[in-house]
N, C-alpha and C positions, 0 to 999 in steps of 0.2 A: 723569541720563538713561542714561549707560553701564551703571551698575550694574543699573537697571532692565531694559535691555535683554539684559543678560547672564542676568537670572534668568528673563526670560521665553523666552529660547532654551533654557535648560538645562530648564525645564519642558516646552516643546514637545518636546524632545528625549527626556525621559523617557517621555512620554507615546506618542510615536512607538515607542520602544523596547519599551515594554510591549505595543503593539498587535502588533508584529512577533513578539514571543515568543509571544503567546497565538495569533496566526494559525499560526505555524510549528508549534506544539505541537498545534493541531487536525489540521493537515496531515498530521502523523507519524502520529498517532492513527488517522486515517481510512485513511491508506495501511497501516497494519499491519493492522487489521481487514480491509480489503478484500483484501489477499494471503493471510490465512488463508481466507477465504472462496471466493477464486478458486481456491487450491490443493485445497480440499476438492471444489469442482466440478469440477475437472480429474481428480482421482482417482475420484469417481463415475463419470464419463463414460468413463475408461479401463477401469473394470471392466464397464460395459454393452458397450463395444466388443469387448471379449476374450470376453465371454458370446457375442456375435453371430458372432463369426469362427470359419469352420469350420476344423476340425483334419483332419489326414490320418490315414491308419490306424494310424501310430505314435503319433498324440497329439500331432503337433507343428504348430505353426502355420506359413503359408506362408513367413514371413520366417526360420524357423529352419532351412529345409532348405538 
């Protein structure tokens, strides 16, 4: 009985380990893709904001004065 319980416990632990590794890998992949997407969106919004911001007669933005 003890040998059977030990085998069952190791199989259960192995399945749990594989599930955690797969889920952890998926989370890391999704986070990496989302970070690149978010960064691109922020860069595009910054370009639009800079295009809409008025410059003074010297060609400087208000925060550069």
